[in-house]
N, C-alpha and C positions, 0 to 999 in steps of 0.2 A: 890903813887898810880898810877899816870899817866905813869910813866916809866914802870911799870909792864904791863900795858895795851898795850903800844906800843910794848914791847917785845913779848907779846902773839900774837898780830896781825901779827908781822913779822914771828912768828913761824908757823902760819897756812899754808902758801905755802910749807914750808919745810916738815911739817907732811904729807900734801897731796902728795907731790912728793915722800916721803918715802913709803907711802901706795901704790901709783901707781907703784913704782919701784918693791916693794916686791910682791904685789899681781898680778899686770899685767905682770911683768917679769916671775913669776912662771907660770901663765896661758899660756903665749906664749911659754915658754920653754917646758912645758908639752904637749902642742898641737903639737909642732914640733917634739917632741919625739914620740908621738903617730902616727903622720903622717909618720915619717921615719920608725918606727917599722912595720907599715902596708905596706909601699911602697917598702922597701928594699927586702923582700923575693919575691915579685912579679916581681920586676925589675931585680933582679940578682938571682944567684943560691945559695944565702946565706940562711942557715937555719934560721927559725923564732927565735929561742932562741938567736942566735948570733946577729941577727938584733935588737932585743930588748935591748941587752946589749950595742951594739954600739950606738943605738939611745939614751939610757940613759946617756952614757958617754958624748956624744956630747951635750946633753941638759944642762949639767953642764956648758959647755963653753958658750952656748947661754945665759943662765941665768946670768952668770958673766958679759958677754958683755952688756946685757940689763941693769943690775944694774949700771954699770959704765956709760953707755950712758944716763941713766935717770937723772944723776946729771950733765952731761955735756950739755944736751939739755936746752937752755935758756927759752923756752916757755913751761909752764906746760900743756896748752891746746893741743899743738901739740903732746907732749909726750903721753898724755892720748888717743888722737885720734889714734895715730899710734899703741899703745899697744892694743887698742880695735880692730882695723882693723886686726892686725896680729893675735890676738887670735881667732877671728871669722874665718879668712881664714885658719889657721892651723887646728883648731878643725873641721871646715866644710870639709876641704880636707880629714882629717883622717876618718870622719864619712862617706863621700862619697865613699872613697876607700873600707871601710869595707862593705858597702852595695853592691858595685860593685863586690867585691870578693865573696860575699855570693850569688850573683845572684838575689838579690831582686829588 
């Protein structure tokens, strides 16, 4: 009975890291994709449809990088803090550019 309890206690940080990697990585990658999809047509002469496709393809690379980094980072608290900050910054930037482009 005691061995199972020790194993379950050791599994908690791994499960938390997995949830942070999948959920937080997805949120950051999607936010950066949204930011790039909004910023590229305004910064370049790229059509909006091509900017969305390019941003989506690059988001897969960002997501993969974040997943790998999530298990290479030794501190879980630092991982969560960076993912939350990057998610807020990317989604906030995308939202701000959309409002700026709309003239609101």
